[in-house]
C-alpha positions in Angstrom: 19.0 -13.5 -116.6 15.6 -11.8 -116.4 14.2 -14.8 -114.6 17.0 -14.8 -112.2 16.6 -11.1 -111.5 12.9 -11.6 -110.9 13.5 -14.4 -108.6 16.0 -12.3 -106.6 13.5 -9.4 -106.4 10.8 -11.8 -105.2 13.2 -13.2 -102.5 14.1 -9.7 -101.5 10.5 -8.7 -101.1 9.8 -11.8 -99.1 12.8 -11.1 -96.9 11.9 -7.5 -96.5 8.4 -8.4 -95.5 9.7 -11.0 -93.1 12.1 -8.4 -91.6 9.3 -5.9 -91.3 7.1 -8.5 -89.6 9.9 -9.5 -87.2 10.7 -5.8 -86.5 7.1 -5.3 -85.5 7.2 -8.3 -83.3 10.5 -7.2 -81.7 9.1 -3.8 -81.1 6.3 -5.3 -79.2 8.7 -7.6 -77.3 10.9 -4.6 -76.6 8.1 -2.9 -74.6 7.5 -6.1 -72.7 11.2 -6.6 -72.0 11.6 -3.0 -70.9 8.5 -3.2 -68.6 9.6 -6.5 -67.1 13.1 -5.2 -66.5 11.7 -2.1 -64.8 9.4 -4.1 -62.6 12.2 -6.5 -61.8 14.4 -3.5 -60.8 11.6 -2.1 -58.6 11.0 -5.5 -57.0 14.8 -6.0 -56.4 15.0 -2.5 -54.8 12.0 -3.2 -52.7 13.3 -6.6 -51.6 16.7 -5.1 -50.9 15.0 -2.6 -48.6 14.1 -5.6 -46.3 17.7 -6.9 -46.3 20.1 -5.9 -43.6 23.0 -3.9 -44.9 25.4 -5.6 -42.5 25.2 -8.3 -39.9 24.9 -7.0 -36.3 28.1 -7.3 -34.2 28.7 -10.0 -31.5 27.9 -8.9 -28.0 29.4 -10.2 -24.7 27.7 -13.3 -23.3 24.7 -12.1 -21.2 24.7 -12.7 -17.5 21.2 -14.1 -16.8 20.2 -16.2 -13.8 20.5 -20.0 -14.4 17.5 -22.3 -13.7 17.8 -24.5 -10.7 17.4 -28.1 -11.9 17.6 -29.8 -8.4 14.4 -31.0 -6.9 12.7 -28.9 -4.2 13.0 -30.7 -0.9 12.6 -29.8 2.7 16.4 -30.1 3.2 18.9 -27.5 2.2 20.8 -28.1 -1.0 24.2 -26.4 -0.7 25.2 -27.0 -4.4 22.2 -27.3 -6.6 22.4 -28.3 -10.3 22.1 -25.4 -12.7 21.0 -25.3 -16.3 23.6 -24.4 -19.0 21.0 -22.8 -21.3 22.7 -19.4 -21.3 26.0 -21.0 -22.2 24.7 -21.7 -25.7 22.4 -18.6 -26.0 23.3 -16.4 -29.0 22.6 -12.9 -27.6 23.5 -11.1 -30.8 20.3 -12.4 -32.3 18.5 -9.9 -30.2 20.3 -7.0 -31.9 18.5 -5.1 -34.6 20.2 -4.0 -37.9 21.2 -0.4 -38.0 20.5 0.0 -41.7 18.9 -1.7 -44.7 20.2 -2.0 -48.3 19.4 1.0 -50.4 19.4 0.3 -54.2 17.6 3.5 -55.1 20.9 5.4 -54.8 22.6 2.8 -57.0 20.0 2.5 -59.6 22.4 3.4 -62.4 24.5 0.4 -61.5 21.5 -1.8 -61.4 20.8 -0.8 -65.0 24.4 -1.3 -66.1 24.6 -4.7 -67.8 28.1 -4.5 -69.2 31.3 -3.6 -67.4 32.4 -0.2 -68.8 36.0 0.7 -69.4 36.5 4.0 -67.5 38.9 5.3 -70.3 37.1 4.4 -73.5 33.6 4.3 -71.9 32.9 1.2 -73.9 32.1 -2.3 -72.7 35.2 -4.2 -71.7 35.9 -7.6 -73.4 37.3 -10.8 -72.2 40.9 -11.0 -73.6 40.5 -14.7 -74.2 37.0 -15.1 -75.7 36.5 -11.5 -76.8 33.1 -11.4 -75.3 31.8 -8.4 -73.5 32.1 -8.6 -69.7 28.9 -8.6 -67.7 30.5 -9.2 -64.3 32.8 -7.0 -62.2 32.9 -3.7 -60.4 30.1 -1.3 -61.4 27.9 -3.9 -63.1 24.4 -5.1 -62.3 25.9 -8.5 -61.5 28.0 -7.1 -58.7 25.0 -5.4 -57.1 22.9 -8.6 -57.5 25.7 -10.7 -56.0 25.8 -8.3 -53.0 22.0 -8.6 -52.6 22.3 -12.4 -52.8 25.2 -12.5 -50.2 23.3 -10.3 -47.8 20.2 -12.3 -48.3 22.0 -15.5 -47.6 23.6 -14.0 -44.5 20.2 -12.8 -43.3 18.7 -16.2 -44.1 21.5 -17.9 -42.0 20.8 -15.5 -39.2 17.1 -16.2 -39.5 17.8 -20.0 -39.3 19.9 -19.4 -36.3 17.1 -17.4 -34.7 14.7 -20.2 -35.4 17.0 -22.7 -33.8 17.4 -20.3 -30.9 13.6 -20.0 -30.7 13.3 -23.8 -30.6 15.8 -24.2 -27.8 14.2 -21.2 -26.0 10.8 -22.9 -26.4 12.1 -26.1 -25.0 13.7 -24.3 -22.0 10.5 -22.3 -21.5 8.3 -25.5 -21.6 10.5 -27.2 -19.1 10.5 -24.1 -16.9 6.7 -23.8 -17.1 6.4 -27.5 -16.3 8.6 -27.1 -13.3 6.8 -24.0 -12.2 3.4 -25.6 -12.5 4.6 -28.6 -10.5 6.1 -26.3 -7.9 3.0 -24.2 -7.7 0.9 -27.3 -7.2 3.2 -28.5 -4.4 3.1 -25.0 -3.0 -0.7 -25.0 -3.0 -0.7 -28.3 -1.1 1.9 -27.0 1.3 0.0 -23.7 1.9 -3.2 -25.7 2.4 -1.4 -27.8 4.9 0.0 -24.7 6.6 -3.5 -23.2 6.8 -4.9 -26.4 8.3 -2.1 -26.5 10.8 -2.5 -22.9 11.6 -6.2 -23.5 12.3 -5.3 -26.5 14.5 -2.6 -24.5 16.3 -5.1 -21.7 16.9 -7.7 -24.1 18.3 -5.0 -25.8 20.4 -3.9 -22.4 21.6 -7.4 -21.5 22.6 -7.7 -24.8 24.4 -4.4 -24.3 26.2 -5.5 -20.8 27.2 -8.8 -22.1 28.5 -7.0 -24.8 30.4 -4.5 -22.3 31.7 -7.4 -20.1 32.9 -9.0 -23.1 34.4 -5.7 -24.1 36.1 -5.4 -20.6 37.4 -9.0 -20.7 38.8 -8.3 -24.1 40.3 -5.1 -22.8 41.8 -7.0 -20.0 43.4 -9.6 -22.5 44.6 -6.9 -24.7 45.9 -5.2 -21.8 47.7 -8.6 -20.8 49.2 -9.2 -24.4 50.2 -5.7 -24.6 51.7 -6.4 -21.5 53.7 -9.7 -23.0 54.8 -7.9 -26.3 55.7 -5.2 -24.3 57.6 -7.9 -22.4 59.5 -9.8 -25.7 60.2 -6.6 -27.4 61.3 -5.9 -24.5 63.6 -9.4 -24.7 65.0 -9.0 -28.4 65.4 -5.7 -27.9 67.3 -7.5 -25.3 69.5 -10.4 -27.7 70.1 -7.9 -30.5 70.9 -6.2 -28.2 73.4 -9.6 -27.2 74.8 -10.6 -30.9 75.0 -7.4 -31.8 76.7 -7.9 -28.9 79.1 -11.5 -29.8 79.8 -10.6 -33.4 80.2 -8.2 -32.4 82.9 -10.9 -30.3 84.4 -13.4 -33.2 84.2 -10.9 -35.4 86.0 -10.4 -32.9 88.8 -14.1 -32.2 89.0 -14.8 -35.9 89.3 -12.3 -36.1 92.1 -14.1 -33.1 93.7 -17.5 -34.7 93.2 -16.2 -37.8 94.9 -14.9 -35.7 97.8 -18.2 -33.8 98.1 -20.2 -37.0 98.3 -18.8 -37.5 101.8 -21.5 -36.7 104.3 -21.0 -33.6 106.4 -22.7 -32.3 109.4 -23.4 -29.0 107.6 -26.1 -30.5 105.3 -26.8 -29.8 101.7 -27.2 -26.0 101.8 -24.4 -24.4 99.7 -24.4 -21.3 101.7 -23.7 -23.3 104.8 -20.9 -25.2 103.0 -19.4 -21.9 101.7 -20.7 -19.2 104.1 -18.4 -16.6 102.6 -20.3 -16.7 99.3 -23.2 -14.3 99.5 -26.3 -14.2 97.3 -26.3 -11.8 94.3 -25.0 -11.4 90.7 -21.6 -13.0 90.3 -20.8 -12.5 86.6 -21.8 -12.5 83.0 -21.9 -15.3 80.4 -19.2 -14.5 77.7 -19.1 -17.8 75.7 -21.1 -20.9 75.3 -20.2 -24.4 74.1 -23.4 -26.3 73.3 -21.4 -29.3 72.0 -19.7 -29.8 75.4 -22.6 -28.3 77.4 -20.6 -25.6 79.3 -20.4 -21.8 79.5 -17.6 -19.4 80.2 -18.4 -16.8 82.8 -16.6 -13.5 83.4 -16.6 -13.4 87.3 -16.9 -10.2 89.4 -14.1 -9.1 91.7 -16.5 -9.5 94.7 -17.2 -13.1 93.9 -13.5 -13.8 93.5 -12.8 -12.5 97.0 -15.6 -14.6 98.3 -14.3 -17.6 96.4 -10.8 -17.2 97.8 -12.2 -17.0 101.3 -14.3 -20.1 100.7 -11.1 -21.9 99.5 -9.4 -21.0 102.7 -12.2 -22.0 105.1 -13.8 -24.9 103.2 -12.6 -28.5 103.1 -13.6 -28.8 99.4 -13.2 -26.7 96.3 -16.2 -24.4 96.0 -18.5 -25.3 93.0 -21.7 -23.4 93.7 -24.8 -23.5 91.4 -25.6 -20.3 89.6 -29.0 -19.3 88.2 -28.7 -17.8 84.7 -30.9 -14.7 84.5 -31.7 -12.4 81.6 -32.7 -8.8 81.9 -35.0 -7.4 79.2 -36.8 -4.0 79.3 -36.1 -3.7 83.0 -37.5 -7.2 83.8 -35.4 -10.2 84.9 -36.4 -13.7 83.7 -35.0 -17.1 84.6 -33.1 -18.9 81.8 -31.3 -22.0 83.2 -29.0 -23.2 85.9 -25.2 -24.0 85.8 -22.7 -25.5 88.1 -19.3 -23.8 88.5 -16.4 -26.2 87.7 -13.2 -24.2 87.5 -12.1 -20.7 88.3 -9.0 -18.8 86.9 -8.6 -15.8 89.1 -5.8 -14.4 87.0 -8.2 -13.6 84.1 -11.4 -13.4 86.2 -12.9 -16.3 84.2 -14.7 -19.5 85.2 -16.2 -22.5 83.5 -19.6 -23.9 84.5 -21.6 -27.0 83.4 -25.1 -26.4 82.0 -27.7 -28.3 84.0 -30.1 -29.4 81.3 -32.9 -30.4 83.6 -33.1 -26.7 84.8 -33.2 -25.1 81.3 -36.1 -22.9 80.4 -34.5 -21.1 77.4 -31.2 -21.1 75.4 -28.4 -19.4 77.3 -27.0 -16.4 75.5 -23.9 -14.2 75.8 -24.5 -11.4 78.3 -26.9 -13.3 80.5 -26.2 -12.8 84.2 -25.3 -15.5 86.7 -26.8 -15.1 90.2 -26.1 -17.0 93.4 -29.0 -17.5 95.9 
């Protein structure tokens, strides 16, 4: 009996020592568990502060301009093809959350492991298994489930945002590619326009220069036409004078032939036309050196003598006149002319220049004298 008692005492000592050692170990573990639990609570509250308390609501489909997918051509496209990018665009992803989860105000629930009966204030038990309930309203598990649900919802929204970003990137890349291509084509078109503008400017200057030259030539042509008209008028006048003088030549030739008939009066003009007395009979008013004749303005005295000679003579009077020039009170001999035709209505006469008698060039204003 004594041995048994001793054995039991030894076993009790061993168990007591073991219990004490395990108690020390559990005390140390208790500090670790309490510290880890507190850090986990702080971490969960911090993480919950980054989680949206509720998902932003859905907004109406945005009205953004669609991208034109049709090629840029010189012809007008009445119904271009449009991109349907905005049809699938989730505009609600642009909305920011109004609030974040706040676990600091629910820290007591975060520390509540068991579900407490509000009447007995003791942990409730499962009616079937009899175990204490760790889930349900007011427990840590409820709060953690809510954090997990909100985290999953935010993760889903994040994934949708990533997908939206990928589609937006694709749309942006295609838009940039189209824009770069269009800008390159635009640069080429602008360069062509600049070159054409330069060509048009040069052609415009050329056209202006040609227009100015045409205007100058037009003025020159008009001037030449005026000159031609004047020359044609002078030619017509000369033709008339030639015809007139030709008639006079024919008449004078007839007179010359008649005068070649011998007369008993001899060769003295004054004996042929006794009514024509010596003296100044007129002035030279015009000269034709090409046709070798002069136009004389005859005096009234000579015209009376000429008409008397016409009445008494058998031939037309064509006396020779000496052309005299007065200078500084002196009178000098110039040449000799023969009267061909007289027009009493205008006091004018035409006389041939006798080249063999010329001492000087006949000038307008020279006197004609009969000796």
